N, C-alpha and C positions, 0 to 999 in steps of 0.2 A: 460277294465274298468280303469286301471291305466292311460292310455293315455287320457281318457275322463276327469279324475280328473285334470291331468296336464293341459289340455287345458282350463278347467274351471278356474283353479288358474291363468293361464296366462291372461285370459280374465278379471278376477277381477282386476289383477294388472294393466292392460292397462286402464281399466275404472277408477281406483283410480288415476293413474298418470294423465290421462286426466282431471279428476275432479280437482285435485290439480292445474294443469296448468291453467285451466279455472278460478278458484277462484283467483289465484294469479294475473292473467291478469286483472280480474275485479277489484281487490283491487288497483292495480297499476294505472289503468285508472281512478279510483275514486280519488286517491291521486293527479293525474295530473290535473284533472278537479277542485279540490278544490283549489281555488285561493283566496288569501286575497286581498280585494279591500277596498277603502275608499270612504266615501261620499264626493263628490267633493266640492271645495271651491267656486264654481260658485253659490252656494245657501247657505243660513243660515241654513235652515232645509229642509229635504226631507221626503215626505210622503211614507210610505210603506203600501202595501195593501194585502188583502187576495188572490188576483188573478191578472193576467196580463191585467187589463183594469181599466179605470177610474170609471167604475160602481161598482167595488169591494170596500168593506169597508176598511177604513183606520184603521190600528191597532197600528201604532206608528209613531212618527215623530223623525227622526234621525238628530242630529247636524252634521254640517260640520266636517269632520275628523274622524267620527265614523268608526271603522273597521267592515267589514262584510265578510263572506265567500261565494264566488260564488258557487251556486249549478248547475244552468243551465240557458240558455238564450232562450228566445222565442220572436221573433219579436223585438220590441224595448224595451222589458222588461227583467229584470234579476231576477231569484229567488235566494234569499240570505238566509244564516243562520245567525241569530242575536246572540249576545253575550249570551242572556238568553236561547238559544236553539231553539227558535221559527223560523219558516220559513215564509218569506214574499216576496212580489214582489215590485220592485222599477224600475223606468225608468232608462235605460242604461245611459242616458245623465248625471245622477246624480252620477255616479260612476267613480272612477279614480284608476289607479294602483299605484299611489304615494300618500303619505300623503299631506294634503293641504299645500300651500306655507306659510300660517301664522304659522302653527304648526312647519314647518321646520325652518322658520325664528326664532321663539322663541327658538327652540332647539339649533340652531346655535349661537344665541345671548348668551344663557346660557353657552354653551361650550366656546365661545369667552371670556366671563367674567371669567370663571374658568381658562382658559389658561393665561389671563392677570394677574390674581392674582398669578398664579404659576410663571410667568415671573418676577413679582415684588418680590416675595419671593426669587427666584433664584438670582435676582439682589442684593437684600439685603445680601444674603448669600455670593455672590461674593465679595461685599464690605467688609464684615466682614472678609472673608478669606484673602483678599488683605491687610487689616489692620494688621491682625495677621502675615501674611507673612512678611510685612515690619518690624514689631516688632521683629520677629525671625531673620531676616537678620541683624538688628541692634545689637541684642544680639550676633549673630554669629561673627560679626565684632569685638565687644567688647571682646569676649572670644578669638578671634584670636590674638588681640593686647596683651591681658594679657598673652597668651601662648608665644608670641614672647618675651615679657618682662621677663617671667619666664625662657625661654631658655637662654636669655642673662645673666640673674642673675646667672643661673646654670653654664654657661660657665665661668663667672667671678669668681664664687666660686671655680670651679675646678682649675682655674689658680692660685687663691689665695692659695688654699690648697697645690697645687704642689709647689708653691713658698715658703710656710711656711716649708714644708718638706725639700726643698732644702736648705733654710737658716738655718734650724735646724741642718741639716747634716753638712753644712759648718761651723756652729758655734761650733758643737762638734769637728769637725776636727781641727778647729782653736784653740779651748780650749785645745785639746790634744797636739797640736804642742807647744802652749805656756807652758803648763804644762811640756811637755817633755823638752823644752828649759830651763825652770826654774829649773826642777829637775836635768838637766845636769849641770847647773851652780852650783847648790847646791852641787852636787857630786864633782865637780871639786874643789870647795871651801873647802869642807871638806877634800878632798884628799890632797890639797895643805897645809892645816893647819896641817895635820898629819906629813907631811914632814918637816915643819918648826920646829916643836918641836924636 
């Protein structure tokens, strides 16, 4: 009995795996077949009908460039899903896998205008930055000249300071020498006056 149950469980598993594989394959094939198409720009409007023949009733008129999803093809007709969820039939000749040229041209023209305005804005930014760069370079040159002048003035000031100290020291030395000389004469005079008496 346990072997029978095991066999039954294995069979159920195989069936379940097979079912999952079948359903996933079915979903993948449905996704592959669902293709977005556009009403061609060879016509202004295209009639969509309830079935794949001219005897079927017209249910809508689609403008050039309208997106539809291909469901299946039969003869010269294509069954498509419309944006509102309805299904309809349209002649294959009225469908294209690319957007209409007019729509593409309008899109590219809009992108071109946007890019041109961006280029103009970048050009203006470039001119502004160039002007600011020139101003900064001039300011940098001015500051560099001022720095050179300050360095020269500092050097002159150091020389002048050192010269003052040197002259001050020489003056003190000279004053000391004169004072010493004068004091020496005074001493000699006073000494000689003592002996005269």
